[in-house]
C-alpha positions as CSV (number, residue, x, y, z in Angstrom):
1,M,198.6,138.5,22.5
2,S,200.2,141.6,21.1
3,N,203.1,141.8,18.8
4,E,205.4,143.2,21.5
5,E,204.5,140.3,23.9
6,S,205.1,137.8,21.1
7,N,208.5,139.3,20.4
8,K,209.5,139.1,24.1
9,E,208.4,135.5,24.3
10,M,210.3,134.7,21.1
11,K,213.4,136.4,22.5
12,E,213.2,134.4,25.7
13,L,212.8,131.1,23.8
14,L,215.8,131.9,21.7
15,K,217.9,132.7,24.8
16,Q,217.0,129.3,26.2
17,A,217.6,127.4,23.0
18,I,220.9,129.1,22.1
19,A,223.5,129.1,24.9
20,P,226.0,132.0,24.8
21,A,229.4,131.1,23.5
22,K,232.0,130.5,26.2
23,D,235.8,130.6,25.9
24,T,236.0,132.2,22.4
25,E,239.7,133.1,22.7
26,L,242.2,131.0,20.9
27,R,244.4,128.8,23.1
28,R,247.5,129.3,20.9
29,D,248.6,131.3,17.9
30,L,247.8,129.4,14.7
31,W,250.1,131.3,12.3
32,P,253.3,129.4,13.1
33,Q,251.5,126.1,12.5
34,M,250.2,127.4,9.2
35,L,253.7,128.5,8.1
36,R,255.0,125.0,9.0
37,K,252.4,123.3,6.9
38,L,253.1,125.6,3.9
39,K,256.8,124.7,4.1
40,E,256.0,120.9,4.3
41,Q,253.8,120.9,1.3
42,P,255.4,122.5,-1.8
43,A,253.1,124.3,-4.3
44,P,251.7,121.9,-6.9
45,V,253.2,122.1,-10.3
46,V,250.5,123.0,-12.8
47,S,250.9,121.6,-16.3
48,V,249.1,123.1,-19.2
49,P,247.7,120.6,-21.7
50,W,248.9,120.8,-25.3
51,L,245.4,121.7,-26.5
52,D,245.4,124.9,-24.4
53,W,248.7,125.9,-25.9
54,A,247.3,125.2,-29.4
55,L,244.2,127.2,-28.8
56,A,246.3,130.1,-27.5
57,A,248.6,129.9,-30.6
58,I,245.5,129.9,-32.9
59,L,244.0,132.9,-31.1
60,G,247.3,134.8,-31.2
61,A,247.6,134.1,-35.0
62,V,244.1,135.3,-35.6
63,L,244.7,138.5,-33.7
64,V,247.9,139.1,-35.6
65,F,246.5,138.4,-39.0
66,F,243.0,139.8,-38.4
67,P,243.4,142.8,-36.0
68,G,239.8,143.8,-36.8
69,S,238.7,140.8,-34.8
70,I,240.0,142.3,-31.5
71,P,236.9,144.3,-30.8
72,T,234.7,141.2,-31.5
73,L,236.8,139.2,-29.1
74,L,236.6,141.9,-26.4
75,Y,232.9,142.1,-26.9
76,H,232.5,138.4,-26.2
77,L,234.6,138.4,-23.1
């Protein structure tokens, strides 16, 4: 059996195994429904833990008092 015959056979087997998709069009527009859901559920309020604020304050102080550390910080980012 040649490679071309094998490819044709594989193609036929795939056509039999996988049916073509039918009725792929949407039945209705989903955007208005999405807008309704967004209005119903308000955006969650994100609270920042105190430890994050403390770390940000320490980092800010280090950058103010030791400006030579800025290149080091940027290197590690």
